[in-house]
C-alpha positions in Angstrom: 13.7 -12.2 -17.2 17.1 -11.8 -19.1 18.7 -15.0 -17.8 18.3 -17.0 -21.0 20.0 -14.4 -23.2 23.2 -15.2 -25.0 26.3 -13.3 -24.1 26.0 -11.1 -27.1 22.3 -10.3 -26.4 23.0 -9.6 -22.8 25.9 -7.2 -23.7 23.6 -5.4 -26.2 21.1 -4.8 -23.4 23.8 -3.8 -20.9 25.7 -1.5 -23.3 22.5 0.5 -24.0 20.9 0.7 -20.6 21.2 3.5 -18.1 21.0 2.9 -14.3 19.8 5.7 -12.2 19.3 6.0 -8.4 15.8 7.1 -7.5 14.5 8.5 -4.2 11.3 7.5 -2.6 8.4 9.4 -4.2 10.0 9.8 -7.6 7.8 8.9 -10.6 9.2 6.6 -13.3 6.4 7.2 -15.8 2.9 8.7 -15.9 -0.4 7.2 -17.1 -1.0 8.5 -20.7 2.7 9.1 -21.5 4.3 7.4 -24.5 6.8 4.6 -23.6 10.3 5.1 -24.9 11.7 2.0 -23.3 11.3 -0.3 -20.3 12.4 -0.2 -16.7 14.1 -2.9 -14.8 14.3 -2.7 -11.0 17.9 -3.4 -9.7 17.0 -2.6 -6.1 14.2 -1.0 -4.1 10.4 -1.2 -4.5 8.1 0.5 -7.1 4.3 0.7 -7.0 2.3 0.6 -10.2 -1.0 2.4 -9.8 -3.9 4.1 -11.6 -5.6 7.4 -10.6 -9.3 7.8 -10.8 -11.1 10.9 -12.0 -11.7 11.9 -8.4 -8.0 11.7 -7.7 -8.1 8.5 -5.7 -5.2 6.1 -6.2 -5.6 2.4 -6.8 -2.4 0.4 -6.5 -2.3 -2.5 -9.1 0.8 -4.2 -7.8 4.3 -3.7 -6.2 7.5 -4.6 -8.0 10.9 -5.2 -6.4 14.4 -6.4 -7.5 14.3 -8.1 -11.0 10.9 -6.7 -11.9 10.4 -5.3 -15.5 8.0 -2.4 -15.9 6.4 -0.7 -18.9 6.9 -3.5 -21.4 3.2 -4.2 -22.1 2.5 -0.7 -23.3 5.7 -0.8 -25.4 4.8 -4.1 -27.0 1.2 -2.9 -27.6 2.4 0.4 -29.1 0.1 2.2 -26.6 0.5 4.9 -24.1 1.0 3.8 -20.5 -2.3 2.7 -18.9 -0.9 3.3 -15.4 1.8 5.2 -13.5 4.9 3.9 -11.6 6.3 5.5 -8.4 9.3 4.6 -6.3 8.2 3.8 -2.7 11.5 2.6 -1.4 14.8 4.1 -2.6 15.7 2.3 -5.7 18.2 1.8 -8.5 16.4 1.5 -11.9 17.8 0.5 -15.2 16.2 2.1 -18.3 16.5 0.1 -21.5 15.6 2.1 -24.7 12.9 0.8 -27.0 15.2 -0.2 -30.0 17.7 -2.6 -28.2 14.8 -4.1 -26.2 12.7 -4.9 -29.3 15.8 -6.2 -31.1 16.4 -8.6 -28.2 12.8 -9.8 -28.4 13.2 -10.6 -32.1 16.5 -12.3 -31.7 15.7 -14.4 -28.6 12.9 -17.0 -28.6 13.3 -17.8 -24.9 13.1 -14.1 -23.9 10.0 -13.6 -26.0 8.4 -16.7 -24.3 9.2 -15.3 -20.9 7.6 -12.0 -21.8 4.5 -13.8 -23.1 4.2 -15.8 -19.9 4.6 -12.6 -17.8 1.8 -10.8 -19.7 -0.4 -13.9 -19.2 0.3 -13.9 -15.5 -0.5 -10.2 -15.3 -3.9 -10.9 -16.8 -4.5 -13.8 -14.4 -3.7 -11.6 -11.4 -6.1 -8.9 -12.6 -8.8 -11.5 -13.0 -8.1 -12.8 -9.5 -8.3 -9.3 -8.1 -11.7 -8.7 -9.7 -13.1 -11.9 -8.2 -11.6 -11.1 -4.8 -13.1 -7.6 -4.9 -16.6 -9.0 -5.5 -16.5 -12.2 -3.4 -14.1 -11.6 -0.5 -14.6 -9.4 2.5 -12.2 -6.6 3.3 -11.0 -8.6 6.3 -10.1 -11.6 4.0 -8.4 -9.4 1.4 -6.3 -7.7 4.1 -5.2 -11.0 5.6 -4.2 -12.3 2.1 -2.3 -9.1 1.4 -0.3 -9.4 4.6 0.6 -13.0 3.7 1.7 -11.9 0.2 3.8 -9.0 1.7 5.4 -11.4 4.2 6.3 -13.8 1.3 7.8 -11.1 -0.9 9.3 -8.7 1.7 9.6 -10.7 4.9 12.9 -10.9 6.7 14.4 -14.3 6.1 14.9 -16.4 9.1 13.0 -14.1 11.5 10.4 -15.6 13.7 8.0 -14.0 14.1 8.4 -12.6 10.6 8.6 -8.9 10.1 7.5 -7.4 6.8 10.6 -5.4 5.7 8.6 -2.8 3.7 7.0 0.3 5.0 3.7 1.1 3.4 1.3 3.8 4.6 -2.1 2.8 5.7 -3.4 4.6 2.6 -1.2 2.4 0.4 -2.4 -0.7 2.2 -6.0 0.4 1.6 -5.3 1.1 -2.0 -3.9 -2.3 -2.6 -7.1 -4.0 -1.4 -9.6 -1.3 -2.7 -11.0 0.0 0.6 -11.0 3.0 2.8 -8.0 3.9 5.0 -10.2 3.9 8.1 -11.2 0.3 7.4 -7.5 -0.8 7.2 -6.6 1.0 10.4 -9.5 -0.6 12.2 -8.8 -4.1 10.9 -5.0 -3.9 11.7 -6.0 -3.0 15.3 -8.4 -6.0 15.4 -5.7 -8.3 13.9 -3.3 -7.1 16.6 -5.9 -7.7 19.3 -6.4 -11.2 18.0 -2.6 -11.7 18.1 -2.4 -12.4 14.4 0.1 -9.5 14.0 2.0 -6.9 15.9 2.6 -3.3 15.0 5.8 -1.3 15.5 5.0 2.1 14.0 4.3 1.4 10.4 6.1 -1.9 10.4 4.0 -5.1 10.6 5.1 -8.3 12.2 3.3 -11.6 11.4 2.7 -13.5 14.6 0.2 -16.1 13.4 0.7 -17.0 9.8 -1.7 -20.0 9.9 -4.4 -17.8 11.5 -4.0 -15.4 8.6 -4.1 -18.2 6.1 -7.4 -19.5 7.6 -8.9 -16.0 7.7 -7.9 -15.3 4.0 -9.4 -18.5 2.6 -12.8 -17.3 1.5 -13.9 -20.9 0.5 -12.7 -22.6 3.6 
């Protein structure tokens, strides 16, 4: 996101940021709180989620190295519409509001990147809405496993292991279903030799099979 900044602009961001190590389970910000800056993930994984009135959690997306969090609320001058929690030990840079906004004003390419990122977020939300209404839980889980393998799969490994430990509850939250359904489907996928399970770790055995299963319109 910051790759097109001039040396002066990059130094301004770097001089004003604070990098803090966070343990799994720590919350970066809560839904309804006022944004005081933005968060940039240096390492680790963060989940962005909303909590319903009944206390049930819905994960919106996962963010890893290089991801920027909280900027949409800051730009919109609104309170956070979601919460963010560390799910894998992370180092997070916090960039205060003023230097961040100053950089936006002074850098056209940076502003363009932010605009594209916001547009992509809207596109992802629209796609999720369509999937929730038109795709079965089995298809959504197959697609999620492919996404996780693409983003968190160990490079060069065959079969490919997803190098991110998510609870069955978190997997269910990502596709909007009950935990019991995910447990049952993972067992079925293993029986069909699409995946293998080692504790909470998932290994992709048949990527083409998951691709075929995830394609609702095939």
